[in-house]
PANU-968279 format. One record per residue (C-alpha): residue number from 1; residue in one letter; x, y, z. Coordinates in pm, 1 decimal. Each point is the difference from the previous one (the first is absolute). Layout:
BEGIN
r papa NUM	mike a	c1 X	c2 Y	c3 Z;
...
! end
This chain:
BEGIN
r papa 1	mike m	c1 -3387.1	c2 -1658.5	c3 -1722.3;
r papa 2	mike p	c1 89.7	c2 69.5	c3 365.2;
r papa 3	mike r	c1 4.4	c2 360.7	c3 104.4;
r papa 4	mike i	c1 327.4	c2 144.2	c3 132.9;
r papa 5	mike e	c1 -37.5	c2 227.2	c3 296.9;
r papa 6	mike m	c1 175.0	c2 334.4	c3 -45.1;
r papa 7	mike t	c1 91.9	c2 235.7	c3 281.2;
r papa 8	mike m	c1 154.9	c2 343.3	c3 -17.6;
r papa 9	mike p	c1 197.9	c2 53.6	c3 320.7;
r papa 10	mike h	c1 33.8	c2 354.6	c3 130.4;
r papa 11	mike v	c1 356.6	c2 131.3	c3 -15.8;
r papa 12	mike p	c1 43.8	c2 332.5	c3 181.1;
r papa 13	mike a	c1 126.6	c2 283.3	c3 -222.3;
r papa 14	mike l	c1 -41.3	c2 -198.5	c3 -322.4;
r papa 15	mike s	c1 -373.1	c2 -70.0	c3 34.4;
r papa 16	mike e	c1 -62.0	c2 364.7	c3 91.3;
r papa 17	mike f	c1 220.1	c2 113.2	c3 -289.3;
r papa 18	mike a	c1 -209.3	c2 -201.2	c3 -247.5;
r papa 19	mike q	c1 -326.7	c2 134.8	c3 145.4;
r papa 20	mike r	c1 117.4	c2 361.2	c3 17.1;
r papa 21	mike n	c1 126.0	c2 -5.3	c3 -358.5;
r papa 22	mike t	c1 -302.4	c2 -197.3	c3 -123.8;
r papa 23	mike v	c1 225.2	c2 -268.9	c3 -142.9;
r papa 24	mike p	c1 -229.5	c2 -290.7	c3 -94.4;
r papa 25	mike t	c1 222.9	c2 -269.4	c3 149.4;
r papa 26	mike s	c1 96.1	c2 -165.8	c3 325.3;
r papa 27	mike p	c1 360.8	c2 -6.5	c3 121.4;
r papa 28	mike v	c1 -32.1	c2 -373.8	c3 69.8;
r papa 29	mike v	c1 -251.6	c2 -275.1	c3 -70.4;
r papa 30	mike r	c1 -6.1	c2 -351.1	c3 139.1;
r papa 31	mike a	c1 -175.9	c2 -257.8	c3 -216.1;
r papa 32	mike g	c1 2.9	c2 -347.0	c3 148.8;
r papa 33	mike d	c1 361.6	c2 -95.1	c3 65.2;
r papa 34	mike w	c1 137.9	c2 279.6	c3 -217.9;
r papa 35	mike v	c1 90.0	c2 359.6	c3 84.3;
r papa 36	mike y	c1 22.1	c2 269.0	c3 -268.3;
r papa 37	mike v	c1 167.0	c2 330.0	c3 84.2;
r papa 38	mike s	c1 -64.1	c2 294.6	c3 -231.5;
r papa 39	mike g	c1 277.5	c2 216.8	c3 -138.0;
r papa 40	mike l	c1 112.0	c2 202.2	c3 299.1;
r papa 41	mike p	c1 156.0	c2 345.5	c3 -30.8;
r papa 42	mike p	c1 219.2	c2 149.8	c3 275.3;
r papa 43	mike v	c1 -287.8	c2 179.9	c3 173.7;
r papa 44	mike n	c1 92.5	c2 165.9	c3 329.0;
r papa 45	mike p	c1 -188.0	c2 -209.4	c3 259.4;
r papa 46	mike e	c1 -48.3	c2 300.5	c3 230.5;
r papa 47	mike t	c1 -115.3	c2 263.5	c3 -249.5;
r papa 48	mike g	c1 -134.1	c2 -210.3	c3 -287.4;
r papa 49	mike g	c1 201.9	c2 217.4	c3 -237.9;
r papa 50	mike y	c1 318.8	c2 -41.3	c3 -195.9;
r papa 51	mike d	c1 340.3	c2 108.7	c3 122.4;
r papa 52	mike i	c1 291.5	c2 70.8	c3 -230.2;
r papa 53	mike l	c1 229.1	c2 -290.1	c3 92.2;
r papa 54	mike p	c1 309.4	c2 -163.3	c3 -146.4;
r papa 55	mike i	c1 -69.5	c2 -332.7	c3 -170.0;
r papa 56	mike d	c1 130.7	c2 -214.1	c3 288.0;
r papa 57	mike a	c1 -239.5	c2 170.9	c3 244.9;
r papa 58	mike q	c1 -286.6	c2 -41.6	c3 -248.7;
r papa 59	mike a	c1 81.3	c2 -371.0	c3 -29.5;
r papa 60	mike r	c1 4.1	c2 -45.0	c3 379.1;
r papa 61	mike r	c1 -330.5	c2 180.1	c3 37.6;
r papa 62	mike v	c1 -164.2	c2 -204.6	c3 -277.5;
r papa 63	mike l	c1 131.2	c2 -327.8	c3 143.5;
r papa 64	mike d	c1 -117.6	c2 100.4	c3 349.3;
r papa 65	mike h	c1 -346.7	c2 58.1	c3 -149.3;
r papa 66	mike l	c1 17.5	c2 -334.0	c3 -180.9;
r papa 67	mike k	c1 88.7	c2 -174.1	c3 327.4;
r papa 68	mike s	c1 -288.1	c2 174.5	c3 183.2;
r papa 69	mike c	c1 -248.1	c2 -104.5	c3 -269.9;
r papa 70	mike l	c1 117.4	c2 -360.2	c3 7.5;
r papa 71	mike e	c1 -25.0	c2 -16.0	c3 378.7;
r papa 72	mike a	c1 -348.4	c2 156.6	c3 -2.2;
r papa 73	mike a	c1 -109.8	c2 -279.1	c3 -236.2;
r papa 74	mike g	c1 159.9	c2 -280.0	c3 202.0;
r papa 75	mike s	c1 317.8	c2 -41.5	c3 -201.6;
r papa 76	mike a	c1 363.8	c2 110.4	c3 10.6;
r papa 77	mike l	c1 294.0	c2 84.3	c3 -223.5;
r papa 78	mike h	c1 127.2	c2 -360.4	c3 10.2;
r papa 79	mike r	c1 -335.0	c2 -111.4	c3 -151.2;
r papa 80	mike v	c1 31.6	c2 223.1	c3 -310.7;
r papa 81	mike v	c1 13.5	c2 -197.4	c3 -325.1;
r papa 82	mike k	c1 10.4	c2 285.4	c3 -255.4;
r papa 83	mike c	c1 86.4	c2 370.9	c3 3.5;
r papa 84	mike n	c1 -28.3	c2 265.0	c3 -268.6;
r papa 85	mike v	c1 225.9	c2 301.8	c3 37.4;
r papa 86	mike y	c1 -83.1	c2 311.9	c3 -201.0;
r papa 87	mike c	c1 257.3	c2 276.2	c3 -15.0;
r papa 88	mike s	c1 41.6	c2 332.9	c3 -173.5;
r papa 89	mike n	c1 371.9	c2 -34.1	c3 -74.6;
r papa 90	mike p	c1 222.2	c2 -299.4	c3 -84.9;
r papa 91	mike a	c1 287.1	c2 168.9	c3 185.8;
r papa 92	mike y	c1 -178.1	c2 -91.1	c3 326.3;
r papa 93	mike f	c1 19.9	c2 -375.7	c3 -66.4;
r papa 94	mike s	c1 299.2	c2 -81.2	c3 222.9;
r papa 95	mike t	c1 -114.7	c2 223.2	c3 288.9;
r papa 96	mike i	c1 -348.2	c2 -150.6	c3 0.0;
r papa 97	mike n	c1 148.7	c2 -350.9	c3 -19.1;
r papa 98	mike a	c1 218.4	c2 67.3	c3 305.0;
r papa 99	mike v	c1 -296.4	c2 118.4	c3 209.2;
r papa 100	mike y	c1 -221.2	c2 -280.3	c3 -134.3;
r papa 101	mike a	c1 262.1	c2 -255.6	c3 111.9;
r papa 102	mike e	c1 -4.7	c2 148.1	c3 353.1;
r papa 103	mike y	c1 -371.0	c2 -82.9	c3 24.3;
r papa 104	mike f	c1 -10.1	c2 -335.4	c3 -177.5;
r papa 105	mike g	c1 339.9	c2 -142.8	c3 99.4;
r papa 106	mike d	c1 44.0	c2 -355.2	c3 -126.7;
r papa 107	mike h	c1 -365.8	c2 -19.5	c3 -105.8;
r papa 108	mike k	c1 -3.5	c2 79.4	c3 -371.0;
r papa 109	mike p	c1 -351.9	c2 17.9	c3 -145.5;
r papa 110	mike a	c1 -46.4	c2 20.3	c3 -374.7;
r papa 111	mike r	c1 22.9	c2 362.1	c3 -108.8;
r papa 112	mike v	c1 -15.9	c2 240.5	c3 -289.0;
r papa 113	mike f	c1 164.7	c2 343.5	c3 0.5;
r papa 114	mike v	c1 -159.1	c2 240.1	c3 -247.1;
r papa 115	mike c	c1 105.8	c2 354.7	c3 -77.0;
r papa 116	mike t	c1 -288.8	c2 202.4	c3 -133.2;
r papa 117	mike a	c1 0.2	c2 304.4	c3 -223.8;
r papa 118	mike g	c1 -231.8	c2 285.9	c3 85.8;
r papa 119	mike w	c1 1.3	c2 -64.5	c3 375.5;
r papa 120	mike f	c1 -307.8	c2 164.3	c3 152.3;
r papa 121	mike g	c1 80.6	c2 62.0	c3 366.6;
r papa 122	mike p	c1 219.8	c2 217.8	c3 219.2;
r papa 123	mike f	c1 193.3	c2 -317.2	c3 89.7;
r papa 124	mike d	c1 210.9	c2 -255.0	c3 -186.8;
r papa 125	mike l	c1 -107.0	c2 -344.8	c3 114.8;
r papa 126	mike e	c1 -294.7	c2 -235.3	c3 53.6;
r papa 127	mike i	c1 6.7	c2 -367.6	c3 96.5;
r papa 128	mike d	c1 -284.9	c2 -251.1	c3 -3.2;
r papa 129	mike c	c1 2.5	c2 -367.5	c3 90.7;
r papa 130	mike v	c1 -184.4	c2 -329.3	c3 29.6;
r papa 131	mike a	c1 49.6	c2 -212.9	c3 311.7;
r papa 132	mike l	c1 -137.3	c2 -304.5	c3 173.8;
r papa 133	mike a	c1 -192.9	c2 58.0	c3 319.6;
r papa 134	mike n	c1 139.9	c2 -158.5	c3 316.5;
! end
């Protein structure tokens, strides 16, 4: 079986966040022609902490992180084939969708939107994705 080369591109703020918090994961991994972005919370890129933000600002921050991870791995938002959106409250659905549409435009990757009980963080949203490399 041929071996697939995996790389873990460095993404400022997110890579340091994972190291500092000893999270055993990489923000993004490229394996062959595929890019896998981990669930990204709305981490402040300057402080590495969490700010109390309204849901639209959290969505923008998460999608900015997603875009940075994709670009670091040689991909882009228009190459995304699948997203998973995890949210703490179903009332945020329409707001998140509006911000999501700003980033993806006419490109509509497959997606799931899951509201989870017992949310663990001081934030309300995470998004992960799978994309093709350029």
